[in-house]
One Martini backbone bead per residue (centre of mass of N, CA, C, O) as a GRO file, in nm:
protein
  177
    1MET     BB    1  -0.533  -1.273   1.363
    2HIS     BB    2  -0.800  -1.331   1.226
    3ASN     BB    3  -0.673  -1.461   0.960
    4ARG     BB    4  -0.523  -1.690   1.100
    5GLY     BB    5  -0.780  -1.824   1.225
    6SER     BB    6  -0.926  -1.877   0.950
    7TRP     BB    7  -0.710  -2.056   0.836
    8TRP     BB    8  -0.732  -2.283   1.050
    9ILE     BB    9  -1.023  -2.356   1.006
   10SER     BB   10  -0.993  -2.439   0.709
   11PHE     BB   11  -0.787  -2.658   0.757
   12VAL     BB   12  -0.960  -2.836   0.942
   13LEU     BB   13  -1.191  -2.882   0.740
   14VAL     BB   14  -1.025  -3.025   0.525
   15VAL     BB   15  -0.921  -3.253   0.695
   16ILE     BB   16  -1.195  -3.367   0.773
   17ALA     BB   17  -1.299  -3.425   0.492
   18VAL     BB   18  -1.073  -3.614   0.408
   19ALA     BB   19  -1.113  -3.819   0.641
   20VAL     BB   20  -1.409  -3.899   0.583
   21LEU     BB   21  -1.358  -4.001   0.294
   22PHE     BB   22  -1.149  -4.214   0.372
   23VAL     BB   23  -1.333  -4.384   0.550
   24PHE     BB   24  -1.540  -4.446   0.329
   25TYR     BB   25  -1.346  -4.584   0.143
   26LEU     BB   26  -1.281  -4.817   0.342
   27LYS     BB   27  -1.590  -4.919   0.391
   28VAL     BB   28  -1.636  -4.967   0.108
   29GLN     BB   29  -1.692  -5.250  -0.113
   30SER     BB   30  -1.732  -5.135  -0.374
   31GLU     BB   31  -1.560  -5.036  -0.650
   32ALA     BB   32  -1.729  -4.791  -0.747
   33SER     BB   33  -1.740  -4.649  -0.474
   34GLN     BB   34  -1.437  -4.622  -0.432
   35THR     BB   35  -1.387  -4.446  -0.680
   36LEU     BB   36  -1.567  -4.215  -0.597
   37PHE     BB   37  -1.428  -4.154  -0.323
   38LEU     BB   38  -1.146  -4.106  -0.445
   39LEU     BB   39  -1.231  -3.867  -0.616
   40LEU     BB   40  -1.341  -3.693  -0.384
   41LEU     BB   41  -1.079  -3.686  -0.227
   42ILE     BB   42  -0.907  -3.544  -0.443
   43LEU     BB   43  -1.086  -3.301  -0.485
   44THR     BB   44  -1.090  -3.196  -0.194
   45ALA     BB   45  -0.781  -3.158  -0.168
   46LEU     BB   46  -0.751  -2.957  -0.407
   47VAL     BB   47  -0.956  -2.744  -0.329
   48GLY     BB   48  -0.864  -2.700  -0.039
   49GLY     BB   49  -0.567  -2.627  -0.108
   50SER     BB   50  -0.632  -2.387  -0.286
   51LEU     BB   51  -0.786  -2.217  -0.080
   52LEU     BB   52  -0.556  -2.201   0.126
   53LEU     BB   53  -0.354  -2.059  -0.055
   54TRP     BB   54  -0.524  -1.817  -0.120
   55GLN     BB   55  -0.568  -1.725   0.174
   56PHE     BB   56  -0.266  -1.697   0.248
   57PHE     BB   57  -0.185  -1.496  -0.026
   58LYS     BB   58  -0.384  -1.252  -0.062
   59HIS     BB   59  -0.243  -1.018   0.090
   60ALA     BB   60   0.022  -1.010  -0.069
   61GLY     BB   61  -0.106  -0.948  -0.345
   62LYS     BB   62  -0.257  -0.691  -0.268
   63LEU     BB   63  -0.009  -0.539  -0.164
   64ARG     BB   64   0.156  -0.541  -0.423
   65THR     BB   65  -0.046  -0.383  -0.592
   66LYS     BB   66  -0.081  -0.129  -0.412
   67LEU     BB   67   0.219  -0.047  -0.416
   68GLU     BB   68   0.238  -0.001  -0.721
   69GLU     BB   69   0.017   0.218  -0.739
   70ILE     BB   70   0.141   0.428  -0.535
   71GLN     BB   71   0.421   0.459  -0.674
   72SER     BB   72   0.295   0.588  -0.936
   73LEU     BB   73   0.164   0.842  -0.760
   74VAL     BB   74   0.379   1.004  -0.602
   75GLY     BB   75   0.448   1.221  -0.842
   76GLN     BB   76   0.136   1.320  -0.882
   77GLN     BB   77   0.035   1.320  -0.589
   78SER     BB   78  -0.042   1.411  -0.298
   79PRO     BB   79   0.026   1.310   0.024
   80GLU     BB   80  -0.260   1.356   0.126
   81ALA     BB   81  -0.397   1.167  -0.092
   82LEU     BB   82  -0.209   0.905   0.005
   83LYS     BB   83  -0.277   0.833   0.304
   84ASP     BB   84  -0.507   0.626   0.276
   85ARG     BB   85  -0.354   0.421   0.111
   86TYR     BB   86  -0.131   0.370   0.316
   87THR     BB   87  -0.313   0.268   0.540
   88GLU     BB   88  -0.417   0.023   0.385
   89ILE     BB   89  -0.139  -0.104   0.339
   90TYR     BB   90  -0.065  -0.133   0.635
   91SER     BB   91  -0.296  -0.317   0.711
   92LEU     BB   92  -0.209  -0.551   0.525
   93TYR     BB   93   0.071  -0.588   0.644
   94MET     BB   94  -0.033  -0.672   0.940
   95LYS     BB   95  -0.165  -0.955   0.816
   96LEU     BB   96   0.097  -1.069   0.798
   97SER     BB   97   0.349  -1.254   0.830
   98GLU     BB   98   0.666  -1.229   0.931
   99LYS     BB   99   0.788  -1.338   0.669
  100GLU     BB  100   0.627  -1.154   0.471
  101LYS     BB  101   0.711  -0.879   0.585
  102GLN     BB  102   1.009  -0.891   0.489
  103ASN     BB  103   0.936  -0.841   0.177
  104PHE     BB  104   0.795  -0.531   0.248
  105TYR     BB  105   0.948  -0.339   0.437
  106GLY     BB  106   1.126  -0.163   0.249
  107ARG     BB  107   0.901  -0.047   0.064
  108LEU     BB  108   0.730   0.076   0.293
  109MET     BB  109   0.952   0.265   0.412
  110LYS     BB  110   1.011   0.425   0.164
  111LEU     BB  111   0.733   0.537   0.122
  112ARG     BB  112   0.710   0.681   0.391
  113GLU     BB  113   0.957   0.866   0.357
  114THR     BB  114   0.854   1.008   0.103
  115LEU     BB  115   0.591   1.124   0.226
  116GLU     BB  116   0.722   1.278   0.463
  117GLU     BB  117   0.911   1.455   0.290
  118GLN     BB  118   0.684   1.592   0.128
  119LEU     BB  119   0.533   1.712   0.371
  120LYS     BB  120   0.767   1.887   0.474
  121THR     BB  121   0.814   2.047   0.211
  122GLU     BB  122   0.528   2.163   0.194
  123LYS     BB  123   0.534   2.317   0.463
  124LYS     BB  124   0.774   2.495   0.388
  125VAL     BB  125   0.649   2.632   0.142
  126GLU     BB  126   0.401   2.741   0.284
  127GLY     BB  127   0.556   2.920   0.482
  128LEU     BB  128   0.709   3.094   0.272
  129LEU     BB  129   0.444   3.200   0.124
  130GLN     BB  130   0.309   3.337   0.376
  131ASN     BB  131   0.589   3.532   0.407
  132ARG     BB  132   0.611   3.709   0.133
  133THR     BB  133   0.539   4.014   0.264
  134SER     BB  134   0.778   3.983   0.445
  135GLY     BB  135   1.041   4.173   0.451
  136SER     BB  136   1.291   4.213   0.264
  137PRO     BB  137   1.380   4.194  -0.061
  138ARG     BB  138   1.610   3.991  -0.001
  139GLU     BB  139   1.441   3.787   0.166
  140ARG     BB  140   1.226   3.738  -0.058
  141GLN     BB  141   1.426   3.634  -0.265
  142LYS     BB  142   1.517   3.391  -0.094
  143GLN     BB  143   1.241   3.260  -0.074
  144TYR     BB  144   1.195   3.221  -0.376
  145GLU     BB  145   1.446   3.038  -0.423
  146GLU     BB  146   1.363   2.820  -0.223
  147VAL     BB  147   1.094   2.744  -0.355
  148GLN     BB  148   1.214   2.683  -0.637
  149ALA     BB  149   1.389   2.442  -0.522
  150LEU     BB  150   1.148   2.272  -0.385
  151LEU     BB  151   0.923   2.217  -0.602
  152PRO     BB  152   1.051   1.972  -0.775
  153THR     BB  153   1.018   1.762  -0.518
  154LEU     BB  154   0.728   1.765  -0.579
  155SER     BB  155   0.445   1.705  -0.673
  156LYS     BB  156   0.239   1.804  -0.924
  157ALA     BB  157  -0.005   1.889  -0.750
  158THR     BB  158   0.161   2.066  -0.552
  159GLN     BB  159   0.281   2.254  -0.757
  160GLU     BB  160   0.008   2.368  -0.862
  161LYS     BB  161  -0.084   2.489  -0.588
  162TYR     BB  162   0.190   2.697  -0.576
  163TYR     BB  163   0.242   2.850  -0.845
  164SER     BB  164   0.076   3.115  -0.821
  165GLN     BB  165   0.232   3.218  -0.575
  166LEU     BB  166   0.510   3.227  -0.708
  167VAL     BB  167   0.433   3.430  -0.931
  168GLN     BB  168   0.342   3.652  -0.739
  169LEU     BB  169   0.619   3.685  -0.600
  170LYS     BB  170   0.779   3.758  -0.855
  171GLU     BB  171   0.613   4.014  -0.929
  172GLU     BB  172   0.676   4.165  -0.665
  173LEU     BB  173   0.982   4.172  -0.701
  174GLU     BB  174   0.989   4.321  -0.975
  175ARG     BB  175   0.836   4.579  -0.871
  176GLY     BB  176   1.032   4.642  -0.617
  177ARG     BB  177   1.301   4.725  -0.793
   0.00000   0.00000   0.00000
């Protein structure tokens, strides 16, 4: 809401500036002064219009850039590390107009689902590895296989986090046989 208000204030200021210059253009009698005011009028309209367009579209451009950045990091960094970036992206998304939001909704929701799914999988792997010392050898073997199946679906950083525990579980299973 704040950004929409500042956009309107800028719009009103540009319109006032153009109107004042136009009135001066009409009031001035000499041809040289009229030319000068006409040039100032055109320049004010162009600069003001450019600033308004930039202000109107700056959030969409920033959001597009940040979405591309985070999507390239999804497979590399843990979802915990990406949470703050997602929050920042969502904040930018909320500043957009309803029409602009439609352009980003699908990508934002897909990103959210991916991060949530990775968080759930990470919690599941963490739980399985915490219980690696309890249960029968058959149950522990099943836990190992389940962790091994889930690990490739996680980001590389998360895989590295649990890799040593997985190796330790494998060694324990091999010694227990």
